[in-house]
C-alpha positions as a Python dict, from the first residue, in 0.01 Angstrom:
ca = {
    (1, 'X'): (0, 0, 0),
    (2, 'X'): (-283, -244, 88),
    (3, 'X'): (-259, -150, 459),
    (4, 'X'): (-299, 215, 377),
    (5, 'X'): (-601, 151, 158),
    (6, 'X'): (-780, -60, 419),
    (7, 'X'): (-713, 212, 670),
    (8, 'X'): (-865, 464, 436),
    (9, 'X'): (-1181, 254, 418),
    (10, 'X'): (-1243, 325, 786),
    (11, 'X'): (-1195, 698, 730),
    (12, 'X'): (-1449, 721, 451),
    (13, 'X'): (-1695, 456, 571),
    (14, 'X'): (-1910, 710, 753),
    (15, 'X'): (-1936, 922, 442),
    (16, 'X'): (-2010, 628, 216),
    (17, 'X'): (-2276, 508, 457),
    (18, 'X'): (-2485, 816, 388),
    (19, 'X'): (-2528, 713, 26),
    (20, 'X'): (-2567, 337, 57),
    (21, 'X'): (-2933, 359, 159),
    (22, 'X'): (-3027, 554, -149),
    (23, 'X'): (-2815, 345, -387),
    (24, 'X'): (-2779, 501, -729),
    (25, 'X'): (-2958, 833, -686),
    (26, 'X'): (-2934, 939, -1049),
    (27, 'X'): (-3194, 808, -1292),
    (28, 'X'): (-3012, 581, -1539),
    (29, 'X'): (-3271, 671, -1804),
    (30, 'X'): (-3198, 1043, -1770),
    (31, 'X'): (-2853, 1143, -1888),
    (32, 'X'): (-2753, 1496, -1988),
    (33, 'X'): (-2469, 1483, -2241),
    (34, 'X'): (-2489, 1844, -2358),
    (35, 'X'): (-2273, 2136, -2253),
    (36, 'X'): (-2451, 2423, -2080),
    (37, 'X'): (-2584, 2693, -2315),
    (38, 'X'): (-2413, 3034, -2286),
    (39, 'X'): (-2635, 3328, -2190),
    (40, 'X'): (-2778, 3467, -2518),
    (41, 'X'): (-2721, 3824, -2398),
    (42, 'X'): (-2347, 3756, -2377),
    (43, 'X'): (-2312, 3641, -2740),
    (44, 'X'): (-2168, 3878, -3002),
    (45, 'X'): (-2384, 3982, -3295),
    (46, 'X'): (-2168, 3786, -3539),
    (47, 'X'): (-2186, 3465, -3334),
    (48, 'X'): (-2372, 3204, -3544),
    (49, 'X'): (-2530, 3058, -3227),
    (50, 'X'): (-2712, 3378, -3127),
    (51, 'X'): (-3092, 3323, -3130),
    (52, 'X'): (-3277, 3523, -3397),
    (53, 'X'): (-3492, 3697, -3137),
    (54, 'X'): (-3185, 3816, -2948),
    (55, 'X'): (-3015, 3923, -3274),
    (56, 'X'): (-3315, 4131, -3381),
    (57, 'X'): (-3334, 4298, -3040),
    (58, 'X'): (-2968, 4397, -3021),
    (59, 'X'): (-2810, 4370, -3363),
    (60, 'X'): (-3063, 4451, -3635),
    (61, 'X'): (-3014, 4785, -3811),
    (62, 'X'): (-3151, 5062, -3593),
    (63, 'X'): (-3164, 4840, -3283),
    (64, 'X'): (-2822, 4929, -3147),
    (65, 'X'): (-2479, 5033, -3277),
    (66, 'X'): (-2223, 4769, -3365),
    (67, 'X'): (-2216, 4469, -3590),
    (68, 'X'): (-2545, 4430, -3776),
    (69, 'X'): (-2456, 4127, -3983),
    (70, 'X'): (-2751, 3892, -3978),
    (71, 'X'): (-2671, 3538, -3858),
    (72, 'X'): (-2666, 3279, -4133),
    (73, 'X'): (-2922, 3004, -4134),
    (74, 'X'): (-2773, 2660, -4081),
    (75, 'X'): (-2712, 2489, -4414),
    (76, 'X'): (-2741, 2813, -4616),
    (77, 'X'): (-2467, 3015, -4783),
    (78, 'X'): (-2588, 3336, -4621),
    (79, 'X'): (-2857, 3601, -4629),
    (80, 'X'): (-3189, 3632, -4453),
    (81, 'X'): (-3391, 3322, -4367),
    (82, 'X'): (-3711, 3501, -4469),
    (83, 'X'): (-3893, 3319, -4747),
    (84, 'X'): (-3700, 3000, -4690),
    (85, 'X'): (-4000, 2827, -4541),
    (86, 'X'): (-3796, 2734, -4233),
    (87, 'X'): (-3785, 2915, -3903),
    (88, 'X'): (-3440, 3004, -3773),
    (89, 'X'): (-3593, 3038, -3425),
    (90, 'X'): (-3583, 2659, -3393),
    (91, 'X'): (-3358, 2580, -3095),
    (92, 'X'): (-3026, 2424, -3184),
    (93, 'X'): (-2899, 2123, -2993),
    (94, 'X'): (-2591, 2191, -2787),
    (95, 'X'): (-2275, 1994, -2866),
    (96, 'X'): (-2186, 1692, -2655),
    (97, 'X'): (-2002, 1790, -2338),
    (98, 'X'): (-1628, 1732, -2336),
    (99, 'X'): (-1331, 1823, -2116),
    (100, 'X'): (-1363, 2186, -2006),
    (101, 'X'): (-1741, 2201, -2051),
    (102, 'X'): (-2008, 2274, -1792),
    (103, 'X'): (-2320, 2066, -1727),
    (104, 'X'): (-2605, 2200, -1515),
    (105, 'X'): (-2694, 1951, -1239),
    (106, 'X'): (-2945, 1906, -957),
    (107, 'X'): (-2904, 1742, -619),
    (108, 'X'): (-3141, 1514, -426),
    (109, 'X'): (-3359, 1803, -308),
    (110, 'X'): (-3348, 1997, -633),
    (111, 'X'): (-3055, 2219, -535),
    (112, 'X'): (-2882, 2353, -846),
    (113, 'X'): (-2513, 2346, -927),
    (114, 'X'): (-2280, 2352, -1226),
    (115, 'X'): (-2025, 2073, -1270),
    (116, 'X'): (-1716, 2144, -1479),
    (117, 'X'): (-1475, 1871, -1585),
    (118, 'X'): (-1176, 2106, -1575),
    (119, 'X'): (-905, 1862, -1682),
    (120, 'X'): (-833, 1492, -1710),
    (121, 'X'): (-483, 1371, -1619),
    (122, 'X'): (-404, 1028, -1761),
    (123, 'X'): (-191, 878, -1629),
    (124, 'X'): (-200, 1049, -1293),
    (125, 'X'): (105, 1099, -1072),
    (126, 'X'): (95, 945, -721),
    (127, 'X'): (137, 1209, -452),
    (128, 'X'): (373, 986, -252),
    (129, 'X'): (517, 635, -239),
    (130, 'X'): (204, 502, -68),
    (131, 'X'): (-48, 646, -315),
    (132, 'X'): (41, 458, -633),
    (133, 'X'): (-178, 206, -815),
    (134, 'X'): (-163, -171, -778),
    (135, 'X'): (57, -363, -1025),
    (136, 'X'): (-100, -365, -1370),
    (137, 'X'): (-306, -52, -1301),
    (138, 'X'): (-265, 322, -1354),
    (139, 'X'): (-411, 633, -1196),
    (140, 'X'): (-651, 866, -1375),
    (141, 'X'): (-721, 1202, -1210),
    (142, 'X'): (-997, 1449, -1290),
    (143, 'X'): (-1005, 1805, -1163),
    (144, 'X'): (-1363, 1910, -1091),
    (145, 'X'): (-1515, 2251, -1023),
    (146, 'X'): (-1856, 2259, -853),
    (147, 'X'): (-2040, 2594, -846),
    (148, 'X'): (-2359, 2654, -649),
    (149, 'X'): (-2603, 2823, -888),
    (150, 'X'): (-2904, 2801, -658),
    (151, 'X'): (-3030, 2979, -348),
    (152, 'X'): (-2951, 2713, -86),
    (153, 'X'): (-2631, 2547, 36),
    (154, 'X'): (-2517, 2262, -188),
    (155, 'X'): (-2353, 1955, -36),
    (156, 'X'): (-2227, 1777, -345),
    (157, 'X'): (-1895, 1609, -409),
    (158, 'X'): (-1774, 1439, -726),
    (159, 'X'): (-1579, 1197, -507),
    (160, 'X'): (-1892, 992, -435),
    (161, 'X'): (-2099, 1070, -744),
    (162, 'X'): (-1863, 1030, -1040),
    (163, 'X'): (-1731, 734, -1234),
    (164, 'X'): (-1523, 657, -1541),
    (165, 'X'): (-1645, 434, -1824),
    (166, 'X'): (-1405, 253, -2056),
    (167, 'X'): (-1455, 141, -2416),
    (168, 'X'): (-1582, -198, -2294),
    (169, 'X'): (-1844, -43, -2067),
    (170, 'X'): (-1654, -119, -1746),
    (171, 'X'): (-1716, 135, -1468),
    (172, 'X'): (-1452, 269, -1228),
    (173, 'X'): (-1533, 470, -916),
    (174, 'X'): (-1292, 679, -710),
    (175, 'X'): (-989, 497, -572),
    (176, 'X'): (-947, 461, -197),
    (177, 'X'): (-586, 522, -95),
    (178, 'X'): (-457, 591, -447),
    (179, 'X'): (-419, 967, -481),
    (180, 'X'): (-299, 1192, -760),
    (181, 'X'): (-46, 1464, -682),
    (182, 'X'): (-267, 1770, -637),
    (183, 'X'): (-535, 1921, -414),
    (184, 'X'): (-807, 1665, -353),
    (185, 'X'): (-1177, 1746, -374),
    (186, 'X'): (-1321, 1696, -23),
    (187, 'X'): (-1555, 1403, 41),
    (188, 'X'): (-1803, 1652, 187),
    (189, 'X'): (-1836, 2010, 66),
    (190, 'X'): (-2087, 2264, 198),
    (191, 'X'): (-2095, 2519, -86),
    (192, 'X'): (-2286, 2846, -23),
    (193, 'X'): (-2485, 3007, -308),
    (194, 'X'): (-2260, 3169, -567),
    (195, 'X'): (-1943, 2997, -446),
    (196, 'X'): (-1744, 2709, -595),
    (197, 'X'): (-1499, 2437, -493),
    (198, 'X'): (-1212, 2293, -698),
    (199, 'X'): (-1014, 1973, -657),
    (200, 'X'): (-901, 1638, -796),
    (201, 'X'): (-1071, 1300, -772),
    (202, 'X'): (-848, 999, -841),
    (203, 'X'): (-955, 676, -1006),
    (204, 'X'): (-760, 352, -1057),
    (205, 'X'): (-799, 160, -1382),
    (206, 'X'): (-617, -121, -1566),
    (207, 'X'): (-325, -4, -1779),
    (208, 'X'): (-497, -131, -2095),
    (209, 'X'): (-833, 39, -2027),
    (210, 'X'): (-934, 319, -2265),
    (211, 'X'): (-1149, 574, -2083),
    (212, 'X'): (-1417, 717, -2313),
    (213, 'X'): (-1678, 872, -2082),
    (214, 'X'): (-1707, 1039, -1745),
    (215, 'X'): (-2040, 1038, -1560),
    (216, 'X'): (-2163, 1255, -1273),
    (217, 'X'): (-2460, 1103, -1094),
    (218, 'X'): (-2751, 1342, -1045),
    (219, 'X'): (-2975, 1362, -741),
    (220, 'X'): (-3267, 1126, -682),
    (221, 'X'): (-3473, 1103, -1004),
    (222, 'X'): (-3256, 1380, -1157),
    (223, 'X'): (-3054, 1350, -1481),
    (224, 'X'): (-2690, 1250, -1464),
    (225, 'X'): (-2420, 1444, -1649),
    (226, 'X'): (-2196, 1279, -1906),
    (227, 'X'): (-1876, 1400, -2073),
    (228, 'X'): (-1708, 1236, -2373),
    (229, 'X'): (-1332, 1219, -2320),
    (230, 'X'): (-1203, 961, -2564),
}
């Protein structure tokens, strides 16, 4: 097991070397914990999250056929917000991102991509007899989907930019040589505009560790993404 892992260090050393000079690219003071907002035009008229401006344009009586039920103001039993003294156009804060949610990210040069924490497998299953954790540890695997939402090629991989955080604040990066049974996310991925890549990243943690957060490091001086998982 140890021989395999040290051998793997040689394989990935060239890739890791490209990020050592820049250190932690993401700004620790900038963390995005909110799920990406759905396109307002895709929301149904009876969806309570539809902005008032969009509702009036598509759903108000005479605007278009279909459901014309006016969205309720938060904290009210129903009816129109007119005369309440409060504007319902005030933007609502998105919920904290969790498993299955998308966070909009940016790379070092401002390239745009969406990161989705598709699923978290805990404990993970070693893909073979050489890929298991050390005694006293367990595997945790996360399936990531990265979608290029910009106009230039994105070279981003969660293998080098993500980490787990346990309830004590301890950080765990991807495990070298300990692999979950499943398709791995490549350590380098050239993703053309509009395309996506999907794969697992495996982490090794103590058996007693409780994982509560997952972080995806943003580009230089760009916000990092954070999902709550426990």
